[in-house]
N, C-alpha and C positions, 0 to 999 in steps of 0.2 A: 588431607587424605592419607591413606596408608602409604608407607614408604615403598618405593619401586621394588618389585620383586616379592613383596609380601603377599601371602594368600589373601583372596578376597574375604571380607568379613563373613563370619558364619561358616568358614571352611574348616572342617575338622581333620586333623591329621589322622590317617588310618591307624587304628590301634594294632600294633604288631603283637601276635601271640608268641608262642615259643618259637625260637629260630628253627629253621628246617634242620633235620638230622644231619650231623656231620658239619654243621656250621659253627665256626668259632672254637669248638673244642678240639682236642686231638683227634686225628682220624681213627676210625675204629681199629684198623690194623696197623698201628704205628710200627715201623721196623725198629727192632732193638738197636739202641745206639751201638755203634761199632767201637769197641774199646781197643786201643792199641794193645796188641798182644806183647806182653813183656815175658820173654822166655828166659829162663835161668841159663847161665852159661853151661855148656855141655862139651865134653871132649870131642864130640863128633859134630861137624858142620854139615848142614843140609844145603846143597848147592842147587840153584835153579837157573833157568835161562841159559843153559849150556848149548853150544851148537850140537845138533842131533848127530852129526858124524864125528864128534870129538871122541878121541880114544881115552882110555884110562891114563895113558902116558901123557897125552896132551894136558890133561887136568893136573896130573901129579906134578908136572913140570912147574906149575904155578906155586904149588904148596911145599915142594920138597926143600925149598930154600929156608923154610921156617923150622926152628928147633922143635923137637917133639913130634914131627910128622911121622905117621905110621903108614897110612895107605889111603887110596882113593877107591871108592866103589861106585860104579855107575849102575843104573837100574835099567836093564835091557827092555823091560816091559813098558817103561815110561821114559822115552828119549828126552833128553834135555834136563834130567835131574840126576843127582848123585850125592855121594857123601864123602867127606874128607875126615879121616880120623887122626887125632893127636893123642899124645900121652895124657894130657890133662886139659882142663878148661882154661887155664891161664894161657897155655900155648895156642889153643884153638881161638881164644878171644883175640890174641895178637894177630893171628893170621886173618881172622874175619875183618878186623879193622883195617888191615893193610890191603886186603884183596877185594873188599866190597866194591862192586861196580867195575872191577878190572875187565878190560875188553879181552874176550877170547875170540879171535877172528873179529867179527863185527858185532858181537853181542856182549852187553855188560852183564857180568855174572852177578847173581843175587845170592847172598849168603845169609843164612840164619842158623841159630843153634838148633841142633836136633832136639826133638822132645823125647826124653828117655822113655 
């Protein structure tokens, strides 16, 4: 007889037509792949994740130890972000590498190069 589990004789597998829409292919609205943003070095660093009550002096204290440091500017309308300016992008890059993730109070600072 037929092997166990085989369909009975004369049993036709249903013929599948086109797969239902959205099946197998990419979804209609595929999100664009997120490319890592490679920003060119810039003399100004963009600072994020700062304590909202941090003062310019608090932040400047972190950066003034680096050569070429000019100033820190906070953005009053957007607490938690600011800018740190250096003479050139070599100096800002050195500070970025050393300060990235540094804790200010209990928050790790996030640094990126400013987009000109």
